KOLLO-370147 format. One record per residue (C-alpha): x, y, z; residue number from 0; residue in three letters. Coordinates in nm, 4 decimals. Example, Ala and Ser with C-alpha at 12.3 -4.5 7.8 and 13.67 -1.06 7.14 Angstrom:
@xx = 1.2300 | yy = -0.4500 | zz = 0.7800 | pos = 0 | code = ala
@xx = 1.3670 | yy = -0.1060 | zz = 0.7140 | pos = 1 | code = ser
END
This chain:
@xx = -1.0643 | yy = 2.1870 | zz = 1.1184 | pos = 0 | code = met
@xx = -0.9565 | yy = 2.2057 | zz = 1.4828 | pos = 1 | code = asp
@xx = -0.7130 | yy = 1.9615 | zz = 1.6406 | pos = 2 | code = gln
@xx = -0.9735 | yy = 1.7887 | zz = 1.8571 | pos = 3 | code = glu
@xx = -1.1922 | yy = 1.7102 | zz = 1.5556 | pos = 4 | code = leu
@xx = -0.8896 | yy = 1.5813 | zz = 1.3657 | pos = 5 | code = gln
@xx = -0.8065 | yy = 1.3484 | zz = 1.6548 | pos = 6 | code = gln
@xx = -1.1682 | yy = 1.2284 | zz = 1.6687 | pos = 7 | code = asp
@xx = -1.1674 | yy = 1.1530 | zz = 1.2948 | pos = 8 | code = ile
@xx = -0.8296 | yy = 0.9738 | zz = 1.3215 | pos = 9 | code = leu
@xx = -0.9589 | yy = 0.7693 | zz = 1.6157 | pos = 10 | code = phe
@xx = -1.2722 | yy = 0.6785 | zz = 1.4200 | pos = 11 | code = phe
@xx = -1.0642 | yy = 0.5850 | zz = 1.1152 | pos = 12 | code = gly
@xx = -0.8479 | yy = 0.3432 | zz = 1.3157 | pos = 13 | code = ile
@xx = -1.1525 | yy = 0.2025 | zz = 1.4921 | pos = 14 | code = gln
@xx = -1.3355 | yy = 0.1595 | zz = 1.1620 | pos = 15 | code = tyr
@xx = -1.0367 | yy = -0.0238 | zz = 1.0129 | pos = 16 | code = phe
@xx = -1.0420 | yy = -0.2654 | zz = 1.3102 | pos = 17 | code = cys
@xx = -1.4175 | yy = -0.3028 | zz = 1.2663 | pos = 18 | code = phe
@xx = -1.3963 | yy = -0.3797 | zz = 0.8920 | pos = 19 | code = leu
@xx = -1.1125 | yy = -0.6266 | zz = 0.9429 | pos = 20 | code = phe
@xx = -1.3031 | yy = -0.8060 | zz = 1.2188 | pos = 21 | code = ser
@xx = -1.6244 | yy = -0.8245 | zz = 1.0161 | pos = 22 | code = leu
@xx = -1.4333 | yy = -0.9563 | zz = 0.7145 | pos = 23 | code = ser
@xx = -1.2728 | yy = -1.2336 | zz = 0.9206 | pos = 24 | code = val
@xx = -1.6125 | yy = -1.3112 | zz = 1.0746 | pos = 25 | code = his
@xx = -1.7860 | yy = -1.3513 | zz = 0.7367 | pos = 26 | code = glu
@xx = -1.4942 | yy = -1.5367 | zz = 0.5773 | pos = 27 | code = ala
@xx = -1.5093 | yy = -1.7822 | zz = 0.8696 | pos = 28 | code = ala
@xx = -1.8755 | yy = -1.8521 | zz = 0.7868 | pos = 29 | code = his
@xx = -1.7883 | yy = -1.9137 | zz = 0.4219 | pos = 30 | code = ala
@xx = -1.4898 | yy = -2.1385 | zz = 0.5006 | pos = 31 | code = val
@xx = -1.6935 | yy = -2.3472 | zz = 0.7451 | pos = 32 | code = thr
@xx = -1.9839 | yy = -2.3837 | zz = 0.5007 | pos = 33 | code = ala
@xx = -1.7405 | yy = -2.4931 | zz = 0.2303 | pos = 34 | code = asp
@xx = -1.5899 | yy = -2.7565 | zz = 0.4594 | pos = 35 | code = arg
@xx = -1.9386 | yy = -2.8744 | zz = 0.5501 | pos = 36 | code = cys
@xx = -2.0142 | yy = -2.9397 | zz = 0.1830 | pos = 37 | code = gly
@xx = -2.1686 | yy = -2.6177 | zz = 0.0516 | pos = 38 | code = asp
@xx = -1.9499 | yy = -2.4047 | zz = -0.1804 | pos = 39 | code = pro
@xx = -2.1985 | yy = -2.1156 | zz = -0.2182 | pos = 40 | code = thr
@xx = -1.9985 | yy = -1.8666 | zz = -0.0121 | pos = 41 | code = gly
@xx = -1.6728 | yy = -1.9632 | zz = -0.1801 | pos = 42 | code = arg
@xx = -1.8244 | yy = -1.9301 | zz = -0.5283 | pos = 43 | code = leu
@xx = -1.9558 | yy = -1.5841 | zz = -0.4344 | pos = 44 | code = leu
@xx = -1.6046 | yy = -1.4787 | zz = -0.3352 | pos = 45 | code = gly
@xx = -1.6802 | yy = -1.4531 | zz = 0.0354 | pos = 46 | code = arg
@xx = -1.3673 | yy = -1.6388 | zz = 0.1509 | pos = 47 | code = ile
@xx = -1.1723 | yy = -1.3152 | zz = 0.1526 | pos = 48 | code = thr
@xx = -1.0617 | yy = -1.0372 | zz = 0.3853 | pos = 49 | code = leu
@xx = -1.1608 | yy = -0.7784 | zz = 0.1246 | pos = 50 | code = asn
@xx = -1.4321 | yy = -0.5811 | zz = 0.3103 | pos = 51 | code = pro
@xx = -1.6002 | yy = -0.4755 | zz = -0.0146 | pos = 52 | code = ile
@xx = -1.7258 | yy = -0.8338 | zz = -0.0544 | pos = 53 | code = lys
@xx = -1.8923 | yy = -0.8248 | zz = 0.2883 | pos = 54 | code = his
@xx = -2.0278 | yy = -0.4696 | zz = 0.3243 | pos = 55 | code = ile
@xx = -2.3924 | yy = -0.4192 | zz = 0.4168 | pos = 56 | code = asp
@xx = -2.4923 | yy = -0.0543 | zz = 0.3532 | pos = 57 | code = pro
@xx = -2.6817 | yy = -0.0199 | zz = 0.6821 | pos = 58 | code = ile
@xx = -2.4858 | yy = -0.2438 | zz = 0.9191 | pos = 59 | code = gly
@xx = -2.1353 | yy = -0.1711 | zz = 0.7896 | pos = 60 | code = thr
@xx = -2.1634 | yy = 0.1943 | zz = 0.6859 | pos = 61 | code = val
@xx = -2.4639 | yy = 0.3790 | zz = 0.8285 | pos = 62 | code = val
@xx = -2.4576 | yy = 0.2267 | zz = 1.1787 | pos = 63 | code = met
@xx = -2.0866 | yy = 0.2993 | zz = 1.2477 | pos = 64 | code = pro
@xx = -2.1242 | yy = 0.6563 | zz = 1.1171 | pos = 65 | code = leu
@xx = -2.4278 | yy = 0.7128 | zz = 1.3389 | pos = 66 | code = leu
@xx = -2.2363 | yy = 0.5781 | zz = 1.6372 | pos = 67 | code = met
@xx = -1.9440 | yy = 0.8128 | zz = 1.5604 | pos = 68 | code = phe
@xx = -2.1730 | yy = 1.1155 | zz = 1.5260 | pos = 69 | code = val
@xx = -2.3636 | yy = 1.0346 | zz = 1.8468 | pos = 70 | code = thr
@xx = -2.0440 | yy = 0.9698 | zz = 2.0438 | pos = 71 | code = gly
@xx = -2.0960 | yy = 0.6005 | zz = 2.1228 | pos = 72 | code = ile
@xx = -1.7468 | yy = 0.4774 | zz = 2.2215 | pos = 73 | code = pro
@xx = -1.7452 | yy = 0.1395 | zz = 2.0417 | pos = 74 | code = tyr
@xx = -1.8452 | yy = 0.0427 | zz = 1.6913 | pos = 75 | code = leu
@xx = -2.0641 | yy = -0.2537 | zz = 1.6212 | pos = 76 | code = phe
@xx = -2.2780 | yy = -0.3574 | zz = 1.3319 | pos = 77 | code = gly
@xx = -2.3135 | yy = -0.6373 | zz = 1.0839 | pos = 78 | code = trp
@xx = -2.2083 | yy = -0.7410 | zz = 0.7363 | pos = 79 | code = ala
@xx = -2.3916 | yy = -0.8974 | zz = 0.4441 | pos = 80 | code = lys
@xx = -2.4805 | yy = -1.2551 | zz = 0.5467 | pos = 81 | code = pro
@xx = -2.2980 | yy = -1.5417 | zz = 0.3788 | pos = 82 | code = val
@xx = -2.5659 | yy = -1.7568 | zz = 0.2107 | pos = 83 | code = pro
@xx = -2.5517 | yy = -2.1344 | zz = 0.2115 | pos = 84 | code = phe
@xx = -2.7646 | yy = -2.4106 | zz = 0.0634 | pos = 85 | code = asn
@xx = -2.8666 | yy = -2.6537 | zz = 0.3408 | pos = 86 | code = pro
@xx = -2.9279 | yy = -2.9252 | zz = 0.0801 | pos = 87 | code = asn
@xx = -2.5516 | yy = -2.9424 | zz = 0.0185 | pos = 88 | code = asn
@xx = -2.4540 | yy = -2.9886 | zz = 0.3824 | pos = 89 | code = leu
@xx = -2.3179 | yy = -3.3195 | zz = 0.5069 | pos = 90 | code = lys
@xx = -2.5190 | yy = -3.3014 | zz = 0.8299 | pos = 91 | code = asn
@xx = -2.8434 | yy = -3.1066 | zz = 0.7901 | pos = 92 | code = phe
@xx = -2.8957 | yy = -3.0718 | zz = 1.1671 | pos = 93 | code = arg
@xx = -2.5434 | yy = -3.0011 | zz = 1.2930 | pos = 94 | code = arg
@xx = -2.3764 | yy = -2.8044 | zz = 1.0131 | pos = 95 | code = asp
@xx = -2.5946 | yy = -2.4872 | zz = 1.0195 | pos = 96 | code = pro
@xx = -2.4994 | yy = -2.4436 | zz = 1.3863 | pos = 97 | code = ala
@xx = -2.1300 | yy = -2.4948 | zz = 1.3045 | pos = 98 | code = leu
@xx = -2.1492 | yy = -2.2398 | zz = 1.0233 | pos = 99 | code = ile
@xx = -2.3229 | yy = -1.9873 | zz = 1.2496 | pos = 100 | code = ala
@xx = -2.0809 | yy = -2.0430 | zz = 1.5388 | pos = 101 | code = ala
@xx = -1.7745 | yy = -1.9946 | zz = 1.3169 | pos = 102 | code = ala
@xx = -1.8248 | yy = -1.6170 | zz = 1.3012 | pos = 103 | code = gly
@xx = -1.8330 | yy = -1.5420 | zz = 1.6758 | pos = 104 | code = pro
@xx = -1.5523 | yy = -1.7923 | zz = 1.7357 | pos = 105 | code = ile
@xx = -1.3371 | yy = -1.6050 | zz = 1.4839 | pos = 106 | code = ser
@xx = -1.3921 | yy = -1.2845 | zz = 1.6809 | pos = 107 | code = asn
@xx = -1.2805 | yy = -1.4531 | zz = 2.0014 | pos = 108 | code = val
@xx = -0.9694 | yy = -1.5798 | zz = 1.8225 | pos = 109 | code = leu
@xx = -0.8864 | yy = -1.2292 | zz = 1.6982 | pos = 110 | code = ile
@xx = -0.9202 | yy = -1.0979 | zz = 2.0549 | pos = 111 | code = ala
@xx = -0.6967 | yy = -1.3750 | zz = 2.1948 | pos = 112 | code = val
@xx = -0.4293 | yy = -1.3263 | zz = 1.9251 | pos = 113 | code = val
@xx = -0.4335 | yy = -0.9496 | zz = 1.9862 | pos = 114 | code = thr
@xx = -0.3823 | yy = -1.0018 | zz = 2.3604 | pos = 115 | code = val
@xx = -0.0875 | yy = -1.2338 | zz = 2.2898 | pos = 116 | code = leu
@xx = 0.0636 | yy = -0.9809 | zz = 2.0465 | pos = 117 | code = leu
@xx = 0.0325 | yy = -0.7047 | zz = 2.3058 | pos = 118 | code = leu
@xx = 0.2085 | yy = -0.9247 | zz = 2.5626 | pos = 119 | code = arg
@xx = 0.4812 | yy = -0.9955 | zz = 2.3081 | pos = 120 | code = leu
@xx = 0.5086 | yy = -0.6248 | zz = 2.2282 | pos = 121 | code = gly
@xx = 0.5638 | yy = -0.5407 | zz = 2.5933 | pos = 122 | code = phe
@xx = 0.8353 | yy = -0.8058 | zz = 2.6122 | pos = 123 | code = ala
@xx = 1.0155 | yy = -0.6962 | zz = 2.2933 | pos = 124 | code = val
@xx = 0.9608 | yy = -0.3189 | zz = 2.2772 | pos = 125 | code = leu
@xx = 0.8949 | yy = -0.2350 | zz = 2.6395 | pos = 126 | code = gly
@xx = 0.6080 | yy = -0.0439 | zz = 2.7945 | pos = 127 | code = val
@xx = 0.7303 | yy = 0.3049 | zz = 2.7025 | pos = 128 | code = glu
@xx = 0.7763 | yy = 0.2297 | zz = 2.3336 | pos = 129 | code = arg
@xx = 0.4407 | yy = 0.0521 | zz = 2.3112 | pos = 130 | code = met
@xx = 0.2709 | yy = 0.3570 | zz = 2.4607 | pos = 131 | code = met
@xx = 0.4584 | yy = 0.5972 | zz = 2.2313 | pos = 132 | code = glu
@xx = 0.3448 | yy = 0.4040 | zz = 1.9238 | pos = 133 | code = leu
@xx = -0.0144 | yy = 0.3850 | zz = 2.0564 | pos = 134 | code = his
@xx = -0.0044 | yy = 0.0093 | zz = 1.9986 | pos = 135 | code = leu
@xx = -0.1735 | yy = -0.0617 | zz = 2.3312 | pos = 136 | code = val
@xx = -0.4589 | yy = 0.1741 | zz = 2.2464 | pos = 137 | code = glu
@xx = -0.5094 | yy = 0.0200 | zz = 1.9019 | pos = 138 | code = val
@xx = -0.4811 | yy = -0.3337 | zz = 2.0418 | pos = 139 | code = gly
@xx = -0.7387 | yy = -0.2699 | zz = 2.3127 | pos = 140 | code = leu
@xx = -0.9641 | yy = -0.1176 | zz = 2.0477 | pos = 141 | code = met
@xx = -0.9330 | yy = -0.4342 | zz = 1.8374 | pos = 142 | code = met
@xx = -1.0088 | yy = -0.6522 | zz = 2.1398 | pos = 143 | code = val
@xx = -1.3100 | yy = -0.4435 | zz = 2.2444 | pos = 144 | code = ala
@xx = -1.4624 | yy = -0.4466 | zz = 1.8952 | pos = 145 | code = ile
@xx = -1.4236 | yy = -0.8233 | zz = 1.8640 | pos = 146 | code = asn
@xx = -1.5649 | yy = -0.8922 | zz = 2.2083 | pos = 147 | code = leu
@xx = -1.8623 | yy = -0.6731 | zz = 2.1243 | pos = 148 | code = leu
@xx = -1.9133 | yy = -0.8477 | zz = 1.7894 | pos = 149 | code = leu
@xx = -1.8912 | yy = -1.1825 | zz = 1.9684 | pos = 150 | code = phe
@xx = -2.1525 | yy = -1.0883 | zz = 2.2299 | pos = 151 | code = leu
@xx = -2.3817 | yy = -0.9055 | zz = 1.9854 | pos = 152 | code = phe
@xx = -2.3856 | yy = -1.1895 | zz = 1.7320 | pos = 153 | code = asn
@xx = -2.4734 | yy = -1.4441 | zz = 1.9997 | pos = 154 | code = leu
@xx = -2.8028 | yy = -1.2701 | zz = 2.0792 | pos = 155 | code = ile
@xx = -3.0459 | yy = -1.5535 | zz = 1.9921 | pos = 156 | code = pro
@xx = -3.2606 | yy = -1.3825 | zz = 1.7305 | pos = 157 | code = val
@xx = -3.2451 | yy = -1.4132 | zz = 1.3509 | pos = 158 | code = pro
@xx = -3.0626 | yy = -1.3079 | zz = 1.1416 | pos = 159 | code = pro
@xx = -2.7796 | yy = -1.3065 | zz = 1.3956 | pos = 160 | code = leu
@xx = -2.5600 | yy = -1.6120 | zz = 1.4511 | pos = 161 | code = asp
@xx = -2.7146 | yy = -1.6785 | zz = 1.7905 | pos = 162 | code = gly
@xx = -3.0535 | yy = -1.7082 | zz = 1.6206 | pos = 163 | code = gly
@xx = -2.9183 | yy = -1.9621 | zz = 1.3702 | pos = 164 | code = his
@xx = -2.7545 | yy = -2.1641 | zz = 1.6482 | pos = 165 | code = ile
@xx = -3.0768 | yy = -2.1632 | zz = 1.8501 | pos = 166 | code = leu
@xx = -3.2813 | yy = -2.2565 | zz = 1.5426 | pos = 167 | code = arg
@xx = -3.0746 | yy = -2.5709 | zz = 1.4867 | pos = 168 | code = ser
@xx = -3.1578 | yy = -2.6842 | zz = 1.8409 | pos = 169 | code = leu
@xx = -3.5342 | yy = -2.6249 | zz = 1.8249 | pos = 170 | code = leu
@xx = -3.8125 | yy = -2.8542 | zz = 1.6998 | pos = 171 | code = pro
@xx = -3.9983 | yy = -2.7468 | zz = 1.3865 | pos = 172 | code = ser
@xx = -4.2619 | yy = -2.5530 | zz = 1.5829 | pos = 173 | code = gly
@xx = -3.9954 | yy = -2.3541 | zz = 1.7647 | pos = 174 | code = gly
@xx = -3.8129 | yy = -2.2894 | zz = 1.4387 | pos = 175 | code = gln
@xx = -4.1278 | yy = -2.1444 | zz = 1.2827 | pos = 176 | code = gln
@xx = -4.1843 | yy = -1.9191 | zz = 1.5842 | pos = 177 | code = met
@xx = -3.8226 | yy = -1.7999 | zz = 1.5696 | pos = 178 | code = leu
@xx = -3.8484 | yy = -1.7372 | zz = 1.1939 | pos = 179 | code = asp
@xx = -4.1583 | yy = -1.5226 | zz = 1.2498 | pos = 180 | code = ser
@xx = -3.9571 | yy = -1.2619 | zz = 1.4406 | pos = 181 | code = ile
@xx = -3.6923 | yy = -1.2501 | zz = 1.1677 | pos = 182 | code = gly
@xx = -3.8056 | yy = -0.9159 | zz = 1.0145 | pos = 183 | code = pro
@xx = -3.7688 | yy = -0.7502 | zz = 1.3571 | pos = 184 | code = phe
@xx = -3.4560 | yy = -0.9405 | zz = 1.4625 | pos = 185 | code = gly
@xx = -3.2045 | yy = -0.6599 | zz = 1.4126 | pos = 186 | code = ile
@xx = -3.4214 | yy = -0.4092 | zz = 1.6009 | pos = 187 | code = leu
@xx = -3.4619 | yy = -0.6566 | zz = 1.8871 | pos = 188 | code = ile
@xx = -3.0873 | yy = -0.7255 | zz = 1.8879 | pos = 189 | code = ala
@xx = -2.9999 | yy = -0.3537 | zz = 1.8978 | pos = 190 | code = ile
@xx = -3.2412 | yy = -0.3015 | zz = 2.1884 | pos = 191 | code = phe
@xx = -3.1091 | yy = -0.6028 | zz = 2.3806 | pos = 192 | code = val
@xx = -2.7481 | yy = -0.5137 | zz = 2.3038 | pos = 193 | code = gly
@xx = -2.7826 | yy = -0.1528 | zz = 2.4179 | pos = 194 | code = ser
@xx = -2.9495 | yy = -0.2627 | zz = 2.7416 | pos = 195 | code = arg
@xx = -2.7664 | yy = -0.5755 | zz = 2.8471 | pos = 196 | code = phe
@xx = -2.4243 | yy = -0.6075 | zz = 2.6815 | pos = 197 | code = leu
@xx = -2.2404 | yy = -0.3290 | zz = 2.8636 | pos = 198 | code = ser
@xx = -2.1909 | yy = -0.5305 | zz = 3.1858 | pos = 199 | code = ala
@xx = -2.0468 | yy = -0.8498 | zz = 3.0285 | pos = 200 | code = pro
@xx = -1.8355 | yy = -0.6381 | zz = 2.7916 | pos = 201 | code = leu
@xx = -1.6902 | yy = -0.4403 | zz = 3.0833 | pos = 202 | code = ala
@xx = -1.6136 | yy = -0.7645 | zz = 3.2704 | pos = 203 | code = phe
@xx = -1.4377 | yy = -0.9150 | zz = 2.9677 | pos = 204 | code = leu
@xx = -1.2379 | yy = -0.5958 | zz = 2.9106 | pos = 205 | code = gln
@xx = -1.1164 | yy = -0.5939 | zz = 3.2703 | pos = 206 | code = glu
@xx = -1.0085 | yy = -0.9557 | zz = 3.2308 | pos = 207 | code = phe
@xx = -0.8257 | yy = -0.8694 | zz = 2.9068 | pos = 208 | code = val
@xx = -0.6388 | yy = -0.5798 | zz = 3.0654 | pos = 209 | code = ile
@xx = -0.5366 | yy = -0.8077 | zz = 3.3524 | pos = 210 | code = tyr
@xx = -0.4187 | yy = -1.0736 | zz = 3.1035 | pos = 211 | code = ala
@xx = -0.2146 | yy = -0.8176 | zz = 2.9097 | pos = 212 | code = ile
@xx = -0.0545 | yy = -0.6444 | zz = 3.2073 | pos = 213 | code = thr
@xx = -0.0140 | yy = -0.9360 | zz = 3.4514 | pos = 214 | code = trp
@xx = 0.3450 | yy = -0.9362 | zz = 3.5742 | pos = 215 | code = gly
@xx = 0.4315 | yy = -0.6202 | zz = 3.3800 | pos = 216 | code = ile
@xx = 0.4932 | yy = -0.2847 | zz = 3.5498 | pos = 217 | code = ala
@xx = 0.2898 | yy = -0.0277 | zz = 3.3565 | pos = 218 | code = val
END
């Protein structure tokens, strides 16, 4: 195995770890929010955990990232096994499904924000040179990029993504039925939309993140 391939596999391994961690937080956030809204289904299924085995979807968590690695796509994205909930248990039938859906993308934003703050702290404590030597900046930016992509991808307003569930809670019954009818094709639609339209907002957010991390620091 040549050195370049070893580096590629190591890079993928670190990226995949960040991806699994982010997905696990995302799904656990759904389960926690559903539990607080009155439905314990996710908690009883053991989904309030950072153990990725509880959240893995064979296609979205395994096959998709491997395909992206093989084809050379620079960032990983995908999806995990959805956290089920029983709407009959919710305290507010209209509001709570939207809160449960929004919890996942919000958790990804929080991971990105915390990572930016940790990178700023690292620069202050360890200095720029040491941070670069340890590749902490590279790993941190990878974590931020993955979470921003998960945030944007999951907000695409088609089922079964979170954006579709949020939109569904805002629609009248006729609109809900129309949205449900595209459910079987939702992932394909989301992948098409994501590949076409998410690169520009992701690039803008990444530039903002780099500015936030390096502002006032000579790098």
